[in-house]
C-alpha positions as CSV (number, residue, x, y, z in Angstrom):
1,X,-22.4,19.4,-14.7
2,X,-18.7,20.4,-15.0
3,X,-17.3,17.0,-13.9
4,X,-14.9,15.5,-16.4
5,X,-13.3,12.1,-16.6
6,X,-10.5,12.1,-14.0
7,X,-8.3,9.8,-12.0
8,X,-9.0,8.3,-8.6
9,X,-6.2,6.8,-6.5
10,X,-5.7,4.7,-3.4
11,X,-3.7,6.2,-0.5
12,X,-0.5,4.4,-1.2
13,X,-0.6,5.6,-4.8
14,X,-1.0,9.2,-3.7
15,X,1.9,8.8,-1.3
16,X,4.0,7.6,-4.2
17,X,2.9,10.6,-6.3
18,X,4.0,12.8,-3.4
19,X,7.4,11.0,-3.2
20,X,8.0,11.3,-6.9
21,X,7.2,15.0,-6.8
22,X,9.7,15.6,-3.9
23,X,12.5,13.2,-4.7
24,X,12.5,13.0,-8.5
25,X,11.1,16.4,-9.4
26,X,12.9,18.3,-6.7
27,X,9.9,20.1,-5.2
28,X,10.4,20.5,-1.5
29,X,7.8,18.9,0.8
30,X,7.4,22.1,2.8
31,X,6.5,23.9,-0.5
32,X,3.8,21.3,-1.2
33,X,2.6,21.7,2.4
34,X,2.4,25.5,2.0
35,X,0.4,25.1,-1.2
36,X,-2.0,22.7,0.4
37,X,-2.5,25.1,3.3
38,X,-3.1,28.0,1.0
39,X,-5.7,26.0,-0.9
40,X,-7.5,25.3,2.3
41,X,-7.4,28.9,3.4
42,X,-8.8,30.0,0.0
43,X,-11.7,27.6,0.4
44,X,-12.3,28.6,4.0
45,X,-12.4,32.3,3.3
46,X,-14.5,31.7,0.1
47,X,-17.1,30.1,2.3
48,X,-16.7,32.5,5.3
49,X,-14.9,35.8,4.4
50,X,-15.2,36.8,8.1
51,X,-15.1,33.4,9.8
52,X,-14.8,34.5,13.4
53,X,-12.6,32.5,15.7
54,X,-11.1,29.5,14.0
55,X,-9.9,26.4,15.7
56,X,-7.3,24.4,13.8
57,X,-7.1,20.9,15.3
58,X,-3.7,19.1,14.6
59,X,-2.5,15.6,15.2
60,X,1.1,14.5,14.9
61,X,1.6,13.7,11.2
62,X,2.0,15.6,8.0
63,X,-1.6,16.4,8.0
64,X,-0.9,18.5,11.1
65,X,1.8,20.3,9.2
66,X,-0.8,21.5,6.8
67,X,-2.9,22.6,9.8
68,X,-0.1,24.6,11.4
69,X,0.5,26.5,8.2
70,X,-3.2,27.2,7.8
71,X,-3.3,28.6,11.3
72,X,-0.2,30.8,10.5
73,X,-1.7,32.1,7.3
74,X,-5.0,33.0,9.0
75,X,-3.2,34.7,11.8
76,X,-1.2,36.8,9.3
77,X,-4.5,37.9,7.9
78,X,-5.6,39.2,11.3
79,X,-8.1,36.4,11.9
80,X,-8.4,35.1,15.4
81,X,-7.1,31.5,15.4
82,X,-5.9,28.9,17.8
83,X,-4.4,25.5,17.4
84,X,-5.7,22.5,19.3
85,X,-2.9,20.0,19.5
86,X,-3.5,16.3,20.0
87,X,-0.3,14.4,20.4
88,X,3.3,15.5,20.4
89,X,5.0,18.6,19.0
90,X,6.7,17.5,15.7
91,X,10.5,17.3,15.5
92,X,11.9,20.6,14.2
93,X,13.8,19.0,11.3
94,X,10.7,17.5,9.8
95,X,8.4,19.4,7.4
96,X,5.7,19.3,10.0
97,X,8.1,20.7,12.5
98,X,9.0,23.6,10.2
99,X,5.3,24.2,9.7
100,X,4.9,24.3,13.5
101,X,7.7,26.8,13.8
102,X,6.0,29.0,11.2
103,X,2.7,28.8,13.2
104,X,4.5,29.9,16.4
105,X,6.2,32.8,14.6
106,X,2.8,34.0,13.5
107,X,1.8,34.3,17.1
108,X,-0.7,31.4,17.1
109,X,-1.6,30.1,20.6
110,X,-1.2,26.4,21.0
111,X,-3.8,24.8,23.2
112,X,-5.4,21.5,24.0
113,X,-8.2,20.5,21.6
114,X,-10.8,21.1,24.2
115,X,-9.7,24.7,24.9
116,X,-9.2,25.5,21.3
117,X,-12.7,24.5,20.4
118,X,-14.3,26.8,23.0
119,X,-16.2,29.7,21.4
120,X,-14.8,28.8,17.9
121,X,-17.0,29.7,15.0
122,X,-15.1,27.6,12.4
123,X,-13.1,24.3,12.8
124,X,-10.3,23.1,10.6
125,X,-9.7,19.3,10.9
126,X,-6.0,18.4,10.4
127,X,-6.0,15.6,13.0
128,X,-5.5,12.4,10.9
129,X,-4.6,11.9,7.3
130,X,-4.7,9.2,4.6
131,X,-2.3,6.8,6.5
132,X,-5.0,5.8,8.9
133,X,-5.8,2.1,8.6
134,X,-6.9,0.9,12.0
135,X,-9.5,2.1,14.5
136,X,-9.1,5.7,15.7
137,X,-7.4,5.9,19.0
138,X,-9.5,6.9,22.1
139,X,-7.9,10.3,22.5
140,X,-8.7,11.2,18.9
141,X,-12.2,9.7,19.2
142,X,-12.9,12.1,22.0
143,X,-11.9,15.1,20.0
144,X,-13.8,13.9,16.9
145,X,-17.0,13.5,19.0
146,X,-16.5,17.0,20.4
147,X,-16.2,18.5,16.9
148,X,-19.3,16.7,15.7
149,X,-21.3,18.1,18.6
150,X,-19.9,21.6,18.1
151,X,-22.3,23.7,16.1
152,X,-20.1,25.4,13.5
153,X,-18.7,24.7,10.0
154,X,-15.9,22.2,9.6
155,X,-13.2,22.1,6.9
156,X,-11.3,18.8,6.6
157,X,-7.7,18.9,5.4
158,X,-7.2,16.2,2.7
159,X,-9.7,13.8,4.3
160,X,-12.1,13.9,7.2
161,X,-10.2,12.4,10.2
162,X,-11.4,8.8,10.8
163,X,-12.3,8.0,7.2
164,X,-10.4,5.2,5.4
165,X,-8.9,6.8,2.2
166,X,-9.2,3.5,0.3
167,X,-12.6,2.0,1.3
168,X,-14.7,4.9,2.6
169,X,-15.2,3.0,5.8
170,X,-15.5,5.0,9.1
171,X,-12.8,3.6,11.4
172,X,-14.6,3.9,14.7
173,X,-15.3,7.7,14.6
174,X,-15.1,10.3,11.9
175,X,-15.3,14.0,11.5
176,X,-18.4,15.1,9.6
177,X,-17.1,17.9,7.5
178,X,-19.0,20.6,5.6
179,X,-16.2,20.8,3.1
180,X,-13.0,18.9,2.3
181,X,-10.0,20.0,0.4
182,X,-8.0,17.1,-1.0
183,X,-4.6,17.2,-2.6
184,X,-2.6,15.9,-5.5
185,X,-4.9,12.9,-6.3
186,X,-8.5,12.2,-5.5
187,X,-8.8,9.4,-2.9
188,X,-11.4,6.7,-3.6
189,X,-12.7,6.7,0.0
190,X,-13.9,10.2,-0.4
191,X,-16.2,9.2,-3.2
192,X,-17.8,5.9,-2.2
193,X,-19.3,4.0,0.6
194,X,-19.6,6.3,3.7
195,X,-17.2,8.9,2.3
196,X,-19.9,11.1,0.6
197,X,-21.8,11.3,3.9
198,X,-18.9,12.9,5.8
199,X,-16.9,14.8,3.2
200,X,-19.3,17.6,2.5
201,X,-18.4,19.7,-0.5
202,X,-15.3,18.2,-2.1
203,X,-12.7,20.5,-3.4
204,X,-9.5,19.4,-5.2
205,X,-6.1,21.1,-5.4
206,X,-3.4,19.6,-7.6
207,X,-0.7,21.8,-5.8
208,X,0.8,22.5,-9.3
209,X,2.4,19.0,-9.3
210,X,3.9,18.5,-12.8
211,X,1.7,16.4,-15.1
212,X,4.6,14.1,-15.8
213,X,4.4,12.8,-12.2
214,X,1.1,11.1,-12.9
215,X,2.6,9.1,-15.8
216,X,4.3,6.8,-13.4
217,X,1.1,5.7,-11.6
218,X,-1.9,4.0,-13.2
219,X,-5.0,5.2,-11.3
220,X,-7.1,2.6,-9.6
221,X,-10.4,4.0,-10.7
222,X,-11.6,6.6,-13.3
223,X,-14.4,9.0,-12.7
224,X,-17.2,9.1,-15.2
225,X,-18.8,12.2,-16.7
226,X,-22.0,12.8,-18.6
227,X,-20.2,14.9,-21.2
228,X,-17.8,12.2,-22.1
229,X,-20.2,9.3,-22.0
230,X,-23.0,10.9,-24.0
231,X,-20.7,11.2,-27.0
232,X,-20.6,7.4,-27.3
233,X,-24.3,7.2,-28.2
234,X,-24.5,6.9,-32.0
235,X,-26.2,9.6,-34.0
236,X,-29.4,8.3,-35.8
237,X,-29.6,8.3,-39.5
238,X,-32.4,10.3,-41.1
239,X,-33.9,7.2,-42.8
240,X,-33.7,5.1,-39.6
241,X,-36.5,2.6,-38.7
242,X,-37.3,0.8,-35.5
243,X,-35.2,-2.2,-36.3
244,X,-32.1,0.0,-36.4
245,X,-32.4,0.7,-32.7
246,X,-32.6,-2.8,-31.4
247,X,-35.2,-5.0,-29.7
248,X,-35.1,-5.4,-25.9
249,X,-36.8,-8.4,-24.3
250,X,-37.6,-8.0,-20.6
251,X,-38.2,-11.3,-18.7
252,X,-40.0,-11.1,-15.4
253,X,-43.2,-10.0,-13.7
254,X,-44.3,-13.0,-11.7
255,X,-47.7,-12.9,-9.8
256,X,-48.0,-9.6,-7.9
257,X,-44.8,-8.2,-9.4
258,X,-45.8,-6.7,-12.7
259,X,-44.6,-3.2,-11.6
260,X,-41.0,-4.2,-11.7
261,X,-41.0,-5.6,-15.3
262,X,-43.2,-2.6,-16.4
263,X,-40.6,-0.1,-15.1
264,X,-37.7,-1.9,-16.8
265,X,-39.6,-2.1,-20.1
266,X,-40.6,1.6,-20.0
267,X,-37.0,2.6,-19.2
268,X,-35.8,0.7,-22.2
269,X,-38.3,2.6,-24.4
270,X,-37.5,6.0,-22.9
271,X,-33.8,5.2,-23.5
272,X,-34.4,4.8,-27.2
273,X,-34.8,1.1,-28.0
274,X,-36.7,0.6,-31.2
275,X,-38.8,-2.3,-29.9
276,X,-39.4,-3.6,-26.4
277,X,-41.1,-6.9,-25.5
278,X,-42.0,-8.4,-22.2
279,X,-42.2,-12.1,-21.4
280,X,-44.3,-12.3,-18.3
281,X,-46.7,-14.3,-16.1
282,X,-50.2,-14.6,-17.4
283,X,-51.6,-12.7,-14.4
284,X,-49.4,-9.7,-15.3
285,X,-50.4,-9.2,-18.9
286,X,-53.5,-7.0,-18.5
287,X,-51.9,-4.5,-16.2
288,X,-48.8,-4.2,-18.5
289,X,-50.9,-3.7,-21.6
290,X,-53.1,-1.1,-19.9
291,X,-50.1,0.8,-18.6
292,X,-47.9,0.9,-21.7
293,X,-49.5,-0.2,-25.0
294,X,-46.2,0.5,-26.9
295,X,-44.6,-2.5,-25.1
296,X,-45.3,-5.9,-26.7
297,X,-46.5,-8.0,-23.8
298,X,-46.6,-11.8,-24.1
299,X,-47.9,-14.3,-21.6
300,X,-45.3,-17.1,-21.2
301,X,-46.4,-20.5,-20.0
302,X,-43.9,-22.9,-21.8
303,X,-40.2,-22.8,-22.6
304,X,-40.9,-22.8,-26.3
305,X,-42.9,-19.6,-26.0
306,X,-40.0,-17.9,-24.3
307,X,-37.5,-19.2,-26.9
308,X,-39.5,-17.7,-29.7
309,X,-39.3,-14.3,-28.1
310,X,-35.6,-14.7,-27.4
311,X,-34.9,-15.5,-31.0
312,X,-36.5,-12.1,-32.0
313,X,-34.5,-10.0,-29.5
314,X,-31.3,-8.1,-29.6
315,X,-30.7,-8.1,-25.8
316,X,-32.4,-9.6,-22.8
317,X,-33.1,-8.0,-19.4
318,X,-33.9,-10.7,-16.9
319,X,-34.7,-10.4,-13.2
320,X,-37.2,-7.6,-12.5
321,X,-40.1,-9.2,-10.7
322,X,-38.9,-12.6,-11.7
323,X,-39.7,-14.0,-8.3
324,X,-37.1,-15.3,-5.9
325,X,-37.3,-19.0,-5.3
326,X,-36.5,-18.7,-1.6
327,X,-36.9,-22.4,-1.1
328,X,-34.2,-23.1,-3.6
329,X,-36.6,-25.3,-5.5
330,X,-35.9,-25.1,-9.2
331,X,-38.1,-28.0,-10.3
332,X,-41.1,-27.5,-12.5
333,X,-43.6,-29.0,-10.0
334,X,-45.5,-32.3,-10.1
335,X,-48.1,-31.0,-12.6
336,X,-45.4,-30.0,-15.1
337,X,-43.4,-33.1,-15.7
338,X,-45.5,-34.4,-18.5
339,X,-46.6,-31.2,-20.3
340,X,-43.5,-28.9,-20.3
341,X,-45.4,-26.3,-18.2
342,X,-43.6,-23.5,-16.4
343,X,-45.8,-23.9,-13.3
344,X,-48.5,-21.3,-13.8
345,X,-50.0,-22.0,-10.5
346,X,-47.0,-20.6,-8.8
347,X,-47.3,-18.1,-5.9
348,X,-44.9,-15.2,-6.5
349,X,-41.6,-15.4,-4.6
350,X,-41.6,-19.1,-4.0
351,X,-42.4,-19.9,-7.7
352,X,-40.5,-22.3,-9.9
353,X,-41.8,-20.2,-12.8
354,X,-39.1,-17.6,-12.6
355,X,-36.4,-20.3,-12.2
356,X,-37.4,-22.0,-15.4
357,X,-37.5,-18.8,-17.3
358,X,-34.1,-17.8,-16.0
359,X,-32.5,-21.1,-17.0
360,X,-33.9,-20.7,-20.6
361,X,-32.5,-17.2,-20.8
362,X,-29.1,-18.4,-19.7
363,X,-29.1,-20.9,-22.6
364,X,-29.2,-18.0,-25.0
365,X,-26.1,-16.5,-26.4
366,X,-27.7,-13.0,-26.5
367,X,-26.2,-10.2,-24.5
368,X,-28.1,-9.8,-21.3
369,X,-28.5,-7.6,-18.2
370,X,-29.2,-9.5,-15.0
371,X,-30.8,-7.7,-12.1
372,X,-32.8,-8.3,-8.9
373,X,-34.3,-11.8,-8.6
374,X,-32.1,-12.9,-11.5
375,X,-29.0,-12.1,-9.5
376,X,-30.2,-14.1,-6.5
377,X,-30.8,-17.1,-8.8
378,X,-27.4,-16.7,-10.4
379,X,-25.8,-16.8,-7.0
380,X,-27.1,-20.3,-6.5
381,X,-25.8,-21.8,-9.7
382,X,-22.6,-23.8,-10.0
383,X,-19.7,-21.5,-10.6
384,X,-18.6,-23.2,-13.8
385,X,-21.8,-22.2,-15.5
386,X,-21.9,-18.6,-14.3
387,X,-19.2,-16.8,-16.3
388,X,-19.6,-15.1,-19.6
389,X,-18.3,-12.0,-21.4
390,X,-21.6,-10.6,-22.8
391,X,-23.6,-9.8,-19.8
392,X,-23.9,-7.0,-17.3
393,X,-24.6,-7.7,-13.6
394,X,-26.2,-4.9,-11.6
395,X,-26.3,-5.9,-7.9
396,X,-26.8,-3.7,-4.9
397,X,-24.7,-4.6,-1.9
398,X,-27.1,-7.2,-0.6
399,X,-27.3,-9.0,-4.0
400,X,-23.5,-8.7,-4.3
401,X,-23.1,-10.3,-0.9
402,X,-25.0,-13.3,-2.2
403,X,-22.9,-13.5,-5.4
404,X,-19.6,-13.4,-3.5
405,X,-20.6,-14.8,-0.1
406,X,-19.2,-11.9,1.9
407,X,-19.9,-8.4,3.0
408,X,-18.9,-6.3,-0.1
409,X,-19.0,-2.9,1.7
410,X,-15.8,-3.6,3.6
411,X,-13.8,-3.0,0.4
412,X,-16.1,-2.0,-2.5
413,X,-13.3,-1.7,-5.0
414,X,-11.9,-5.2,-4.2
415,X,-15.5,-6.5,-4.3
416,X,-16.5,-5.2,-7.7
417,X,-13.2,-6.5,-9.1
418,X,-13.9,-9.9,-7.6
419,X,-17.4,-9.9,-9.0
420,X,-16.0,-9.3,-12.5
421,X,-13.3,-11.9,-12.1
422,X,-15.8,-14.5,-10.9
423,X,-18.6,-13.8,-13.3
424,X,-17.0,-12.0,-16.3
425,X,-18.7,-9.4,-18.4
426,X,-19.3,-6.0,-16.8
427,X,-20.3,-5.8,-13.1
428,X,-21.7,-2.9,-11.2
429,X,-21.7,-2.4,-7.4
430,X,-24.5,0.0,-6.7
431,X,-24.6,2.5,-3.8
432,X,-23.0,5.8,-3.0
433,X,-20.2,6.1,-5.6
434,X,-21.4,3.2,-7.8
435,X,-18.5,1.3,-9.2
436,X,-18.4,-0.4,-12.7
437,X,-15.8,-3.0,-13.4
438,X,-14.9,-4.4,-16.8
439,X,-12.0,-6.8,-17.5
440,X,-9.4,-4.0,-17.5
441,X,-11.0,-0.9,-15.9
442,X,-13.0,0.3,-12.9
443,X,-15.2,3.4,-13.2
444,X,-16.9,5.5,-10.5
445,X,-20.2,7.5,-10.9
446,X,-20.0,10.8,-9.1
447,X,-23.7,11.5,-9.4
448,X,-26.7,10.3,-7.4
449,X,-28.4,11.1,-4.1
450,X,-30.2,9.4,-1.2
451,X,-33.6,10.1,-2.8
452,X,-32.8,7.1,-5.0
453,X,-33.1,4.7,-2.1
454,X,-36.6,3.7,-3.1
455,X,-38.2,0.7,-4.8
456,X,-38.0,0.4,-8.5
457,X,-34.7,2.3,-9.1
458,X,-32.9,-0.8,-10.0
459,X,-35.6,-1.9,-12.4
460,X,-35.3,1.4,-14.2
461,X,-31.5,1.1,-14.4
462,X,-31.6,-2.4,-15.9
463,X,-34.0,-1.2,-18.6
464,X,-31.9,1.8,-19.5
465,X,-28.8,-0.3,-19.9
466,X,-30.7,-2.8,-22.0
467,X,-32.0,0.0,-24.2
468,X,-28.4,1.2,-24.7
469,X,-27.1,-2.2,-25.6
470,X,-29.9,-2.6,-28.1
471,X,-28.8,0.6,-29.8
472,X,-25.3,-0.7,-30.4
473,X,-23.2,0.4,-27.4
474,X,-20.7,-2.2,-26.2
475,X,-21.3,-3.6,-22.7
476,X,-18.9,-1.3,-20.9
477,X,-20.2,1.9,-22.5
478,X,-23.8,0.9,-22.0
479,X,-23.3,0.2,-18.3
480,X,-21.3,3.4,-17.8
481,X,-23.7,5.7,-19.7
482,X,-26.7,3.9,-18.1
483,X,-25.5,4.5,-14.6
484,X,-24.6,8.1,-15.4
485,X,-28.0,9.1,-16.9
486,X,-29.9,7.2,-14.2
487,X,-28.0,9.0,-11.4
488,X,-27.9,12.4,-13.0
489,X,-31.7,12.2,-13.8
490,X,-32.3,11.7,-10.1
491,X,-30.0,14.7,-9.3
492,X,-31.8,16.9,-11.7
493,X,-35.2,16.1,-10.2
494,X,-34.2,16.3,-6.6
495,X,-32.6,19.7,-7.3
496,X,-36.1,20.9,-8.1
497,X,-38.2,19.0,-5.6
498,X,-35.9,17.7,-2.9
499,X,-34.9,14.1,-2.2
500,X,-37.8,12.8,-0.1
501,X,-40.6,11.2,-2.1
502,X,-38.7,10.7,-5.3
503,X,-40.3,8.0,-7.5
504,X,-38.5,5.7,-9.9
505,X,-40.9,6.4,-12.7
506,X,-40.2,10.2,-12.4
507,X,-36.8,9.5,-13.9
508,X,-38.1,8.4,-17.2
509,X,-38.7,11.7,-19.0
510,X,-35.5,13.1,-17.5
511,X,-33.6,10.1,-18.8
512,X,-35.0,10.7,-22.3
513,X,-33.8,14.3,-22.2
514,X,-30.3,13.3,-21.0
515,X,-29.9,10.7,-23.8
516,X,-30.9,13.4,-26.3
517,X,-28.1,15.6,-25.1
518,X,-30.1,17.9,-22.9
519,X,-28.5,17.9,-19.5
520,X,-30.3,20.9,-17.9
């Protein structure tokens, strides 16, 4: 709960920050290296005041320099420590070479990685740094595998070896750390994609770099915080009535899929919308009314019926349970050509019913949130008809792949930017380290957990965002706050009960608390 909005950088940006600090601010590189090493020692001893034998594994770059100084600092404290060297001894005139000299002066024994690991009770990973872009070389892969099989805590220096600092991809093999200490600037790859799986507890050390250094580099991403985002939700007037808080229309719930539209509608209500309506398939009406009588549920069988509902709404959420026309058939069917029917005899996923509703929604100028089956339908439309400023798209990686025609996980930052450029508005890319892109900014959500990988979570998120737009938040703020409270609600629940068995509907009362300024 102490996270605040902060900057996130790509590896090249952090290298430039490092260069500015050394060359323009006159702070020696070896001083930064010593500060980084001390920060790691502080974290290590904070976790294990009596760590036993420590193995510090060093490669041949500047990351190794940090490792050499860490080993020297530990040795000077009387802690048993060895260095496992992979690669060549650094040149004496370099900062890493000076660090190596300090390590030898402290009496640290330099061994092969295999010998250093023997009987070690704690491992420090200083093998590979943020400059890694290609696959990990075989000699490093062998050491990484040995560390991951070694049953003891691991601290990664700056970044777990084998993780791409920009994308969070594992480059063939990667250290799985229990804790990581990163320096100067937070790297995007630590916070998204596969990064959270291998980073462990993330610690940040700014190394006392002057604040003016950061003025020269615009961060690639900014981190969201609950505390900052909740302030953007307007305070309600004492004489408010329901129409002051907006009217959300949720469109979906084809045959057999009433649950999705129900969760989205309930989430909009729990988020504070004044009114919530559902336009749904006739077969879904009874179950929706029985489950949540506060939601105004309407059977929709003709385009005109849907248009009437759209005209009354503030914002539309379209897609949950809409039905995915997997055959790509957007026609109304032979029985509908003469009576303007929406094809009520449809069978769920292969139904033209959802396609017709989706087309009618797109004709509206209302702000909208598109999720789930709506996104898959959007991906099949001509590009010239699929860009607007007043919508929010909320794809998971599979849906985003359909929208862009490529694997989006290879570079999540580039992908979410491409989604926004192609479709306009605000685009999310859900997953570990959810990214939110508007025209000018990209944000990252630092909350969330694997327990959220269950059915219905996306429906709840789309309803939350719809409820926030209805209450007057702009598209970007609604998306950011919606993602924050959705993920943080899940974190609060799993802190009490664990991750396994989390249900999407469990989030609803927790979301209500968070949006009323009660984070605990």
